[in-house]
N, CA, C and O atoms as a GROMACS GRO file, in nm:
protein
  372
    1MET      N    1   0.083  -0.117  -0.002
    1MET     CA    2  -0.013  -0.017   0.007
    1MET      C    3   0.088   0.131  -0.017
    1MET      O    4   0.192   0.135   0.047
    2LYS      N    5   0.063   0.217  -0.083
    2LYS     CA    6   0.138   0.356  -0.091
    2LYS      C    7   0.067   0.425   0.006
    2LYS      O    8  -0.056   0.428   0.016
    3PRO      N    9   0.165   0.491   0.091
    3PRO     CA   10   0.136   0.591   0.183
    3PRO      C   11   0.089   0.720   0.133
    3PRO      O   12   0.154   0.767   0.040
    4ILE      N   13  -0.020   0.793   0.180
    4ILE     CA   14  -0.063   0.925   0.166
    4ILE      C   15   0.034   1.016   0.200
    4ILE      O   16   0.040   1.045   0.320
    5ILE      N   17   0.124   1.077   0.112
    5ILE     CA   18   0.216   1.181   0.157
    5ILE      C   19   0.175   1.290   0.062
    5ILE      O   20   0.152   1.272  -0.058
    6ALA      N   21   0.169   1.406   0.125
    6ALA     CA   22   0.111   1.541   0.047
    6ALA      C   23   0.241   1.612   0.041
    6ALA      O   24   0.303   1.612   0.147
    7THR      N   25   0.303   1.682  -0.074
    7THR     CA   26   0.418   1.766  -0.086
    7THR      C   27   0.373   1.899  -0.032
    7THR      O   28   0.255   1.924  -0.009
    8GLU      N   29   0.466   1.978  -0.015
    8GLU     CA   30   0.434   2.116   0.035
    8GLU      C   31   0.369   2.193  -0.068
    8GLU      O   32   0.307   2.292  -0.030
    9CYS      N   33   0.370   2.166  -0.200
    9CYS     CA   34   0.302   2.248  -0.291
    9CYS      C   35   0.152   2.178  -0.277
    9CYS      O   36   0.050   2.246  -0.282
   10GLU      N   37   0.152   2.087  -0.265
   10GLU     CA   38  -0.020   2.021  -0.217
   10GLU      C   39  -0.081   2.052  -0.113
   10GLU      O   40  -0.201   2.075  -0.129
   11GLN      N   41  -0.035   2.061   0.001
   11GLN     CA   42  -0.080   2.106   0.122
   11GLN      C   43   0.015   2.226   0.211
   11GLN      O   44   0.064   2.202   0.321
   12PRO      N   45   0.027   2.344   0.147
   12PRO     CA   46   0.106   2.416   0.223
   12PRO      C   47   0.052   2.477   0.351
   12PRO      O   48   0.123   2.566   0.398
   13GLU      N   49  -0.051   2.451   0.412
   13GLU     CA   50  -0.102   2.476   0.533
   13GLU      C   51  -0.046   2.384   0.624
   13GLU      O   52  -0.008   2.421   0.735
   14LEU      N   53  -0.038   2.266   0.585
   14LEU     CA   54   0.031   2.137   0.665
   14LEU      C   55   0.148   2.182   0.704
   14LEU      O   56   0.178   2.207   0.820
   15TYR      N   57   0.224   2.196   0.601
   15TYR     CA   58   0.368   2.250   0.607
   15TYR      C   59   0.397   2.370   0.709
   15TYR      O   60   0.485   2.359   0.794
   16ALA      N   61   0.333   2.466   0.699
   16ALA     CA   62   0.332   2.585   0.766
   16ALA      C   63   0.292   2.562   0.908
   16ALA      O   64   0.341   2.630   0.998
   17ILE      N   65   0.197   2.461   0.931
   17ILE     CA   66   0.180   2.438   1.071
   17ILE      C   67   0.308   2.400   1.148
   17ILE      O   68   0.359   2.464   1.240
   18VAL      N   69   0.353   2.284   1.094
   18VAL     CA   70   0.457   2.211   1.130
   18VAL      C   71   0.605   2.308   1.142
   18VAL      O   72   0.683   2.312   1.237
   19LYS      N   73   0.613   2.375   1.022
   19LYS     CA   74   0.713   2.494   1.077
   19LYS      C   75   0.708   2.575   1.179
   19LYS      O   76   0.803   2.592   1.255
   20ARG      N   77   0.583   2.639   1.191
   20ARG     CA   78   0.558   2.724   1.304
   20ARG      C   79   0.565   2.642   1.448
   20ARG      O   80   0.610   2.687   1.553
   21GLU      N   81   0.514   2.523   1.431
   21GLU     CA   82   0.515   2.447   1.574
   21GLU      C   83   0.651   2.368   1.597
   21GLU      O   84   0.660   2.288   1.691
   22ARG      N   85   0.743   2.388   1.521
   22ARG     CA   86   0.846   2.293   1.531
   22ARG      C   87   0.936   2.308   1.669
   22ARG      O   88   0.988   2.206   1.715
   23PRO      N   89   0.953   2.421   1.728
   23PRO     CA   90   0.993   2.426   1.857
   23PRO      C   91   0.899   2.370   1.969
   23PRO      O   92   0.955   2.333   2.072
   24ALA      N   93   0.788   2.362   1.961
   24ALA     CA   94   0.704   2.311   2.045
   24ALA      C   95   0.705   2.168   2.025
   24ALA      O   96   0.700   2.104   2.130
   25ILE      N   97   0.712   2.093   1.902
   25ILE     CA   98   0.738   1.968   1.861
   25ILE      C   99   0.849   1.920   1.931
   25ILE      O  100   0.838   1.815   1.995
   26HIS      N  101   0.978   1.993   1.927
   26HIS     CA  102   1.090   1.954   1.986
   26HIS      C  103   1.100   1.907   2.122
   26HIS      O  104   1.152   1.805   2.167
   27ARG      N  105   1.024   2.027   2.194
   27ARG     CA  106   0.996   2.015   2.324
   27ARG      C  107   0.952   1.907   2.376
   27ARG      O  108   1.003   1.846   2.471
   28ALA      N  109   0.823   1.867   2.297
   28ALA     CA  110   0.741   1.755   2.355
   28ALA      C  111   0.811   1.612   2.325
   28ALA      O  112   0.787   1.515   2.398
   29VAL      N  113   0.891   1.604   2.222
   29VAL     CA  114   0.949   1.508   2.192
   29VAL      C  115   1.079   1.481   2.288
   29VAL      O  116   1.125   1.369   2.306
   30ASN      N  117   1.122   1.584   2.338
   30ASN     CA  118   1.258   1.584   2.423
   30ASN      C  119   1.188   1.511   2.577
   30ASN      O  120   1.240   1.416   2.636
   31LYS      N  121   1.073   1.575   2.616
   31LYS     CA  122   1.012   1.534   2.739
   31LYS      C  123   0.962   1.380   2.730
   31LYS      O  124   0.972   1.304   2.826
   32MET      N  125   0.912   1.346   2.614
   32MET     CA  126   0.872   1.181   2.600
   32MET      C  127   0.994   1.098   2.616
   32MET      O  128   0.997   0.994   2.682
   33ALA      N  129   1.113   1.162   2.540
   33ALA     CA  130   1.245   1.070   2.536
   33ALA      C  131   1.292   1.065   2.673
   33ALA      O  132   1.332   0.957   2.718
   34LYS      N  133   1.291   1.175   2.750
   34LYS     CA  134   1.320   1.163   2.896
   34LYS      C  135   1.259   1.075   2.971
   34LYS      O  136   1.322   1.027   3.065
   35GLN      N  137   1.145   1.040   2.952
   35GLN     CA  138   1.061   0.960   3.032
   35GLN      C  139   1.092   0.810   2.971
   35GLN      O  140   1.063   0.719   3.048
   36MET      N  141   1.140   0.776   2.861
   36MET     CA  142   1.160   0.656   2.811
   36MET      C  143   1.334   0.610   2.871
   36MET      O  144   1.373   0.493   2.871
   37ARG      N  145   1.389   0.686   2.903
   37ARG     CA  146   1.539   0.646   2.905
   37ARG      C  147   1.551   0.561   2.996
   37ARG      O  148   1.644   0.482   2.982
   38GLY      N  149   1.477   0.550   3.100
   38GLY     CA  150   1.473   0.414   3.200
   38GLY      C  151   1.449   0.268   3.135
   38GLY      O  152   1.484   0.160   3.184
   39LEU      N  153   1.399   0.284   3.047
   39LEU     CA  154   1.361   0.163   2.966
   39LEU      C  155   1.478   0.131   2.902
   39LEU      O  156   1.568   0.213   2.884
   40THR      N  157   1.486  -0.041   2.847
   40THR     CA  158   1.593  -0.103   2.782
   40THR      C  159   1.569  -0.055   2.626
   40THR      O  160   1.457  -0.011   2.596
   41ASP      N  161   1.650  -0.060   2.547
   41ASP     CA  162   1.645  -0.036   2.406
   41ASP      C  163   1.535  -0.088   2.340
   41ASP      O  164   1.461  -0.020   2.268
   42VAL      N  165   1.519  -0.256   2.372
   42VAL     CA  166   1.384  -0.304   2.310
   42VAL      C  167   1.251  -0.259   2.368
   42VAL      O  168   1.153  -0.249   2.295
   43SER      N  169   1.244  -0.234   2.493
   43SER     CA  170   1.133  -0.156   2.576
   43SER      C  171   1.100  -0.018   2.482
   43SER      O  172   0.985   0.009   2.449
   44GLN      N  173   1.199   0.051   2.451
   44GLN     CA  174   1.172   0.208   2.413
   44GLN      C  175   1.131   0.174   2.272
   44GLN      O  176   1.041   0.247   2.231
   45LYS      N  177   1.170   0.090   2.195
   45LYS     CA  178   1.107   0.049   2.069
   45LYS      C  179   0.986   0.014   2.068
   45LYS      O  180   0.927   0.053   1.967
   46GLN      N  181   0.904  -0.062   2.164
   46GLN     CA  182   0.798  -0.121   2.192
   46GLN      C  183   0.724   0.009   2.228
   46GLN      O  184   0.612   0.029   2.178
   47ALA      N  185   0.767   0.079   2.293
   47ALA     CA  186   0.689   0.192   2.354
   47ALA      C  187   0.645   0.291   2.223
   47ALA      O  188   0.532   0.333   2.199
   48VAL      N  189   0.767   0.314   2.148
   48VAL     CA  190   0.729   0.403   2.037
   48VAL      C  191   0.621   0.336   1.934
   48VAL      O  192   0.536   0.408   1.881
   49ALA      N  193   0.629   0.211   1.910
   49ALA     CA  194   0.550   0.136   1.825
   49ALA      C  195   0.403   0.160   1.868
   49ALA      O  196   0.319   0.199   1.788
   50GLU      N  197   0.370   0.131   2.027
   50GLU     CA  198   0.257   0.154   2.076
   50GLU      C  199   0.191   0.277   2.058
   50GLU      O  200   0.077   0.298   2.016
   51LEU      N  201   0.285   0.362   2.100
   51LEU     CA  202   0.233   0.503   2.081
   51LEU      C  203   0.194   0.541   1.950
   51LEU      O  204   0.085   0.595   1.933
   52THR      N  205   0.280   0.514   1.842
   52THR     CA  206   0.237   0.542   1.693
   52THR      C  207   0.095   0.480   1.678
   52THR      O  208  -0.002   0.547   1.644
   53ALA      N  209   0.090   0.340   1.708
   53ALA     CA  210  -0.016   0.274   1.671
   53ALA      C  211  -0.141   0.312   1.735
   53ALA      O  212  -0.243   0.310   1.667
   54ILE      N  213  -0.146   0.352   1.877
   54ILE     CA  214  -0.257   0.397   1.933
   54ILE      C  215  -0.308   0.530   1.866
   54ILE      O  216  -0.427   0.542   1.841
   55TRP      N  217  -0.224   0.623   1.840
   55TRP     CA  218  -0.229   0.742   1.795
   55TRP      C  219  -0.307   0.732   1.657
   55TRP      O  220  -0.409   0.796   1.634
   56THR      N  221  -0.237   0.628   1.550
   56THR     CA  222  -0.295   0.602   1.427
   56THR      C  223  -0.403   0.559   1.433
   56THR      O  224  -0.476   0.602   1.344
   57LEU      N  225  -0.463   0.471   1.518
   57LEU     CA  226  -0.595   0.439   1.548
   57LEU      C  227  -0.683   0.501   1.612
   57LEU      O  228  -0.796   0.452   1.618
   58ALA      N  229  -0.654   0.629   1.679
   58ALA     CA  230  -0.732   0.726   1.734
   58ALA      C  231  -0.769   0.814   1.595
   58ALA      O  232  -0.881   0.865   1.592
   59ASN      N  233  -0.704   0.829   1.512
   59ASN     CA  234  -0.714   0.893   1.408
   59ASN      C  235  -0.813   0.866   1.303
   59ASN      O  236  -0.891   0.948   1.256
   60TYR      N  237  -0.801   0.729   1.267
   60TYR     CA  238  -0.879   0.640   1.167
   60TYR      C  239  -0.912   0.523   1.259
   60TYR      O  240  -0.831   0.431   1.265
   61PRO      N  241  -1.031   0.517   1.337
   61PRO     CA  242  -1.060   0.392   1.423
   61PRO      C  243  -1.167   0.308   1.330
   61PRO      O  244  -1.188   0.190   1.357
   62GLU      N  245  -1.221   0.359   1.240
   62GLU     CA  246  -1.303   0.278   1.130
   62GLU      C  247  -1.219   0.263   0.996
   62GLU      O  248  -1.284   0.225   0.899
   63ASP      N  249  -1.106   0.283   0.980
   63ASP     CA  250  -1.060   0.263   0.839
   63ASP      C  251  -0.946   0.223   0.865
   63ASP      O  252  -0.861   0.305   0.902
   64LEU      N  253  -0.912   0.075   0.851
   64LEU     CA  254  -0.767   0.014   0.863
   64LEU      C  255  -0.688   0.062   0.738
   64LEU      O  256  -0.567   0.085   0.743
   65ASP      N  257  -0.766   0.076   0.621
   65ASP     CA  258  -0.642   0.143   0.535
   65ASP      C  259  -0.597   0.259   0.553
   65ASP      O  260  -0.480   0.278   0.523
   66LEU      N  261  -0.673   0.366   0.603
   66LEU     CA  262  -0.626   0.485   0.610
   66LEU      C  263  -0.534   0.476   0.754
   66LEU      O  264  -0.431   0.544   0.757
   67ALA      N  265  -0.558   0.424   0.831
   67ALA     CA  266  -0.459   0.380   0.962
   67ALA      C  267  -0.318   0.329   0.908
   67ALA      O  268  -0.213   0.382   0.945
   68LEU      N  269  -0.321   0.228   0.822
   68LEU     CA  270  -0.226   0.173   0.763
   68LEU      C  271  -0.148   0.276   0.684
   68LEU      O  272  -0.029   0.297   0.709
   69SER      N  273  -0.208   0.334   0.599
   69SER     CA  274  -0.141   0.446   0.523
   69SER      C  275  -0.074   0.544   0.601
   69SER      O  276   0.042   0.572   0.572
   70LEU      N  277  -0.144   0.613   0.719
   70LEU     CA  278  -0.072   0.691   0.803
   70LEU      C  279   0.041   0.628   0.879
   70LEU      O  280   0.146   0.689   0.897
   71SER      N  281   0.024   0.521   0.916
   71SER     CA  282   0.158   0.462   0.978
   71SER      C  283   0.279   0.445   0.862
   71SER      O  284   0.398   0.462   0.890
   72GLU      N  285   0.230   0.409   0.725
   72GLU     CA  286   0.361   0.434   0.644
   72GLU      C  287   0.403   0.553   0.625
   72GLU      O  288   0.523   0.571   0.602
   73ALA      N  289   0.304   0.669   0.630
   73ALA     CA  290   0.351   0.800   0.585
   73ALA      C  291   0.453   0.834   0.725
   73ALA      O  292   0.562   0.889   0.708
   74ILE      N  293   0.417   0.804   0.831
   74ILE     CA  294   0.497   0.805   0.977
   74ILE      C  295   0.652   0.752   0.943
   74ILE      O  296   0.751   0.821   0.964
   75ARG      N  297   0.655   0.620   0.889
   75ARG     CA  298   0.759   0.565   0.864
   75ARG      C  299   0.833   0.636   0.776
   75ARG      O  300   0.945   0.667   0.816
   76HIS      N  301   0.796   0.677   0.642
   76HIS     CA  302   0.842   0.773   0.573
   76HIS      C  303   0.901   0.886   0.598
   76HIS      O  304   1.007   0.923   0.549
   77GLN      N  305   0.818   0.960   0.693
   77GLN     CA  306   0.871   1.092   0.749
   77GLN      C  307   0.981   1.067   0.845
   77GLN      O  308   1.059   1.161   0.861
   78THR      N  309   1.001   0.965   0.908
   78THR     CA  310   1.093   0.930   0.996
   78THR      C  311   1.212   0.914   0.933
   78THR      O  312   1.316   0.959   0.980
   79ASP      N  313   1.205   0.832   0.795
   79ASP     CA  314   1.338   0.794   0.729
   79ASP      C  315   1.395   0.964   0.665
   79ASP      O  316   1.512   1.003   0.664
   80ILE      N  317   1.273   1.044   0.616
   80ILE     CA  318   1.339   1.185   0.592
   80ILE      C  319   1.403   1.241   0.695
   80ILE      O  320   1.511   1.294   0.668
   81TYR      N  321   1.359   1.244   0.822
   81TYR     CA  322   1.404   1.321   0.942
   81TYR      C  323   1.544   1.259   0.980
   81TYR      O  324   1.631   1.331   1.028
   82ILE      N  325   1.565   1.129   0.957
   82ILE     CA  326   1.692   1.065   0.997
   82ILE      C  327   1.770   1.100   0.879
   82ILE      O  328   1.884   1.121   0.920
   83ARG      N  329   1.764   1.116   0.758
   83ARG     CA  330   1.852   1.147   0.663
   83ARG      C  331   1.902   1.303   0.679
   83ARG      O  332   2.020   1.337   0.677
   84GLU      N  333   1.792   1.389   0.694
   84GLU     CA  334   1.817   1.532   0.696
   84GLU      C  335   1.908   1.549   0.829
   84GLU      O  336   2.000   1.631   0.828
   85SER      N  337   1.885   1.484   0.924
   85SER     CA  338   1.980   1.488   1.061
   85SER      C  339   2.104   1.461   1.036
   85SER      O  340   2.194   1.538   1.070
   86LYS      N  341   2.129   1.334   0.964
   86LYS     CA  342   2.250   1.289   0.954
   86LYS      C  343   2.338   1.371   0.864
   86LYS      O  344   2.457   1.387   0.890
   87ASN      N  345   2.268   1.434   0.737
   87ASN     CA  346   2.328   1.525   0.658
   87ASN      C  347   2.381   1.648   0.716
   87ASN      O  348   2.487   1.701   0.680
   88ALA      N  349   2.279   1.706   0.833
   88ALA     CA  350   2.312   1.811   0.904
   88ALA      C  351   2.427   1.793   1.006
   88ALA      O  352   2.488   1.894   1.042
   89GLY      N  353   2.458   1.681   1.052
   89GLY     CA  354   2.538   1.656   1.167
   89GLY      C  355   2.460   1.643   1.283
   89GLY      O  356   2.516   1.672   1.388
   90ARG      N  357   2.334   1.602   1.289
   90ARG     CA  358   2.286   1.610   1.422
   90ARG      C  359   2.262   1.451   1.473
   90ARG      O  360   2.232   1.415   1.586
   91VAL      N  361   2.281   1.383   1.374
   91VAL     CA  362   2.269   1.236   1.432
   91VAL      C  363   2.399   1.157   1.419
   91VAL      O  364   2.448   1.133   1.308
   92ARG      N  365   2.456   1.116   1.536
   92ARG     CA  366   2.585   1.034   1.526
   92ARG      C  367   2.561   0.892   1.499
   92ARG      O  368   2.459   0.829   1.523
   93PRO      N  369   2.674   0.850   1.444
   93PRO     CA  370   2.656   0.681   1.421
   93PRO      C  371   2.694   0.609   1.551
   93PRO      O  372   2.688   0.486   1.557
   0.00000   0.00000   0.00000
């Protein structure tokens, strides 16, 4: 199944929201990451997977195809973020 991923040209309002809220996004992520530091690596992965699944299903409780598409889009966005972070020197191997 191909994920539903809109480009900035297709949905500029969504990209504008993310750009505007990026500092708040980073603060929220850092808080969640701090809470997970006490877990093992395996448990951290499980926590991220459960959070993603719960959030995805909350958005599309009646449509499995859309929920799976959103999940795939999240994975795609994660890959983009990792590549951009690596290129910008923010991620250490």
